[in-house]
C-alpha positions as CSV (number, residue, x, y, z in Angstrom):
1,M,77.1,140.9,121.9
2,N,74.9,143.5,119.9
3,N,73.4,143.0,116.5
4,T,75.2,143.9,113.4
5,K,73.8,146.8,111.6
6,N,75.3,145.1,107.7
7,K,74.2,141.8,106.8
8,V,76.4,139.2,107.7
9,Q,75.8,135.8,106.5
10,C,77.6,132.8,108.0
11,P,79.7,131.0,105.8
12,H,79.2,127.8,107.8
13,C,75.5,127.3,107.4
14,E,74.6,130.5,105.5
15,S,72.2,131.9,108.1
16,S,72.0,135.9,108.3
17,N,71.1,135.4,112.2
18,V,74.5,136.6,113.0
19,V,75.8,139.1,115.9
20,K,79.0,140.1,117.0
21,N,81.1,138.7,119.2
22,G,84.0,140.2,120.3
23,I,87.5,141.3,118.4
24,K,90.5,138.9,117.2
25,N,93.9,139.2,118.1
26,T,94.5,140.6,114.9
27,G,92.1,143.2,115.3
28,K,89.2,141.6,112.8
29,Q,85.9,141.7,114.1
30,N,84.5,138.5,115.3
31,F,81.0,137.1,114.6
32,L,78.7,134.4,116.0
33,C,75.9,132.6,114.2
34,K,72.8,132.0,116.5
35,S,71.4,129.0,114.2
36,C,74.8,127.0,114.0
37,R,76.7,128.3,116.9
38,K,79.5,128.4,115.0
39,Q,82.3,131.9,115.3
40,F,83.7,133.5,112.0
41,Q,85.2,136.4,110.6
42,S,84.0,138.5,107.8
43,V,87.9,139.0,106.4
44,Y,90.6,136.5,107.5
45,Q,94.3,137.0,107.4
46,N,95.0,133.7,106.7
47,R,93.2,131.7,103.3
48,G,93.3,128.7,104.6
49,S,91.2,129.8,107.8
50,N,88.4,131.1,105.8
51,P,85.4,128.6,105.9
52,R,84.3,129.4,102.8
53,I,87.7,128.9,101.0
54,R,87.3,125.4,103.0
55,K,84.3,124.3,101.7
56,Q,85.4,124.8,98.5
57,I,88.3,122.8,98.9
58,K,86.3,120.0,100.4
59,R,84.1,120.4,97.2
60,S,87.3,120.2,94.9
61,L,88.8,117.0,96.4
62,I,85.8,114.9,95.8
63,N,85.0,116.3,92.6
64,G,88.2,115.6,90.3
65,S,90.8,117.6,91.8
66,G,94.3,116.7,93.6
67,I,96.0,118.2,96.7
68,R,98.1,120.5,94.5
69,D,95.4,121.3,92.2
70,C,93.3,122.6,95.3
71,S,96.7,124.0,96.8
72,V,97.2,126.5,93.3
73,V,93.5,127.3,92.7
74,F,92.6,128.3,96.2
75,E,96.3,129.8,96.9
76,V,96.7,127.9,99.9
77,C,99.6,125.3,101.1
78,Q,99.1,121.6,100.6
79,K,99.5,121.4,104.6
80,C,96.1,123.3,104.9
81,V,94.5,121.2,102.3
82,L,95.4,117.9,103.9
83,N,94.1,119.5,107.4
84,V,90.7,120.1,105.7
85,L,90.6,116.8,104.6
86,I,91.4,114.8,107.7
87,N,89.3,117.4,109.9
88,C,86.5,116.6,107.4
89,A,87.1,113.3,107.7
90,E,87.0,113.5,111.5
91,S,83.8,115.3,111.9
92,I,81.4,112.8,109.9
93,K,80.0,109.2,110.8
94,I,79.2,106.6,108.2
95,G,75.6,106.0,109.2
96,S,73.3,103.0,109.7
97,P,72.1,101.2,106.4
98,K,69.0,102.4,105.0
99,K,67.2,99.0,105.0
100,R,67.4,96.0,107.2
101,H,67.2,93.2,104.4
102,Y,68.6,93.7,100.9
103,H,68.3,91.0,98.3
104,S,71.9,91.4,96.9
105,I,74.9,92.9,97.6
106,Q,78.0,93.5,95.1
107,I,81.4,93.5,96.1
108,D,84.5,94.3,94.1
109,E,88.2,95.5,94.8
110,M,90.2,98.4,93.3
111,Y,93.5,99.7,93.6
112,S,95.5,103.1,94.1
113,F,98.4,104.2,95.0
114,V,100.3,105.2,98.3
115,Q,103.7,106.7,97.9
116,K,104.8,105.3,94.9
117,K,103.4,103.2,91.8
118,D,105.6,100.4,92.9
119,K,103.1,100.4,95.9
120,K,99.4,99.4,95.4
121,V,96.7,99.6,97.9
122,W,93.4,97.7,97.3
123,I,90.1,99.0,98.4
124,F,87.7,96.2,99.0
125,Y,83.8,97.6,99.6
126,A,80.5,96.5,99.6
127,Y,77.6,98.1,97.7
128,A,74.1,98.1,97.5
129,P,72.6,98.7,94.3
130,E,69.0,99.0,95.7
131,T,69.9,101.6,97.9
132,K,72.8,103.1,95.9
133,E,74.9,103.3,99.2
134,I,78.6,101.6,100.4
135,L,77.8,99.4,103.1
136,A,81.3,99.1,104.6
137,F,85.1,99.3,103.3
138,T,88.5,98.1,103.7
139,M,91.9,98.9,102.5
140,G,95.3,96.6,102.2
141,K,96.3,94.2,100.3
142,R,94.7,92.2,97.6
143,N,94.2,88.9,99.7
144,I,91.5,86.7,101.5
145,R,92.4,88.3,104.9
146,Q,90.7,91.6,103.5
147,V,87.4,89.8,102.3
148,E,87.5,88.4,105.9
149,Y,87.9,92.1,107.3
150,L,85.0,93.5,104.8
151,M,82.9,90.6,105.7
152,I,83.2,91.3,109.4
153,K,82.3,94.8,109.1
154,L,79.0,93.9,107.1
155,K,78.5,91.1,110.1
156,V,78.4,93.9,112.9
157,L,75.6,96.2,111.0
158,G,73.1,93.4,111.4
159,I,71.6,93.4,108.2
160,R,69.9,90.3,106.2
161,I,71.6,89.4,102.4
162,D,70.2,87.1,99.9
163,N,72.8,86.9,97.7
164,W,76.3,88.1,97.1
165,C,77.6,89.1,93.6
166,T,81.2,88.9,92.8
167,D,83.8,88.5,90.2
168,S,86.0,85.4,90.1
169,F,88.6,86.6,92.6
170,K,89.7,83.6,94.8
171,G,89.3,85.4,97.6
172,F,86.1,85.8,97.4
173,I,85.3,82.2,96.3
174,T,87.0,81.2,99.5
175,V,85.3,83.5,101.7
176,L,81.8,83.3,100.1
177,R,81.7,79.4,99.7
178,A,78.8,78.5,102.1
179,K,76.5,81.7,100.9
180,N,74.4,82.2,98.1
181,H,77.3,83.5,95.8
182,L,76.6,84.9,92.3
183,I,79.9,85.1,90.3
184,G,80.4,86.9,86.9
185,K,80.4,90.0,85.8
186,E,77.0,89.9,84.8
187,Y,75.7,90.3,88.3
188,T,78.7,92.9,89.1
189,K,77.5,95.7,86.7
190,A,76.5,98.1,89.3
191,I,79.3,98.1,91.2
192,E,81.7,98.5,87.9
193,G,79.9,101.5,87.1
194,R,80.3,102.9,90.8
195,N,84.2,102.1,90.3
196,T,84.2,104.7,87.3
197,D,82.2,107.0,89.2
198,I,84.9,106.7,92.1
199,R,87.9,107.0,89.6
200,A,86.4,110.4,87.8
201,K,85.0,112.0,91.6
202,L,88.6,110.9,93.6
203,A,91.6,112.2,91.4
204,R,94.3,109.6,93.5
205,F,92.1,106.5,92.1
206,Q,92.6,107.3,88.7
207,R,94.3,104.3,86.7
208,R,96.8,106.3,85.3
209,S,97.6,109.2,87.8
210,T,100.3,110.9,89.5
211,K,98.1,112.6,92.4
212,F,98.4,109.8,94.7
213,S,98.8,109.6,98.5
214,K,102.1,110.1,100.3
215,K,100.2,108.3,103.7
216,L,97.3,105.6,103.7
217,I,95.3,108.0,105.9
218,F,94.8,110.3,103.6
219,Q,93.5,108.3,101.1
220,W,91.3,106.7,103.7
221,N,89.8,109.7,104.8
222,L,89.1,110.5,101.0
223,F,87.4,108.0,100.8
224,K,85.2,108.0,103.7
225,I,83.9,111.2,102.9
226,Y,83.3,110.1,99.4
227,V,81.2,107.2,100.5
228,H,79.6,109.9,103.4
229,C,78.0,112.3,100.5
230,L,77.2,108.8,98.4
231,N,74.9,107.4,101.2
232,N,73.2,110.8,102.1
233,N,72.7,111.8,98.4
234,R,75.1,114.8,98.4
235,S,77.3,116.2,95.5
236,Y,79.8,117.7,98.2
237,I,79.9,118.2,101.9
238,T,79.2,121.5,103.7
């Protein structure tokens, strides 16, 4: 491997500590970044393989663009956009809570569509207004079982919570009946604001939209990426 004469910047980490690393089957020069240890090319025959294009697709997906939008704008097929979504979600892990003790946790539900507008999928999630992080979430039907699943996820985290704040949905009242449960819109203002941000950032979560997922896995992965960015105070993922 020889050092490059021209300045080549890594599209993954933006480092200039780059060396040549052989020739690809297409005849294109291959490079290796010594900082992040990732390989790349300066010119790609397939736009969907370009790390810079893939990074822009990720940013767009969590800033209001749908799958079709990204496909048209970046001139790649929809399958490529979906592959970027899946690969990105699989590569990230939701980190541990920022605190071990929370004064209050707000829980709410919101819906989106999968396959068709007759099929609603509900997202239940727990939000910590103190740290502006989503601690856990589930997707499925709007019933008591989903609330129970969410509580199990929160229990696994091993955190202490003083108060639970929700609206008057029957599932919340049933599951949280033995806890410090505060019911009413005055206690859920923060999570209602977070709902608005989710609908603005994720196209398929808008109430009036044709940009809904064909499969639940795509919706799950997109929300996972959003949670990761929110909890790490990032506007996009690299």
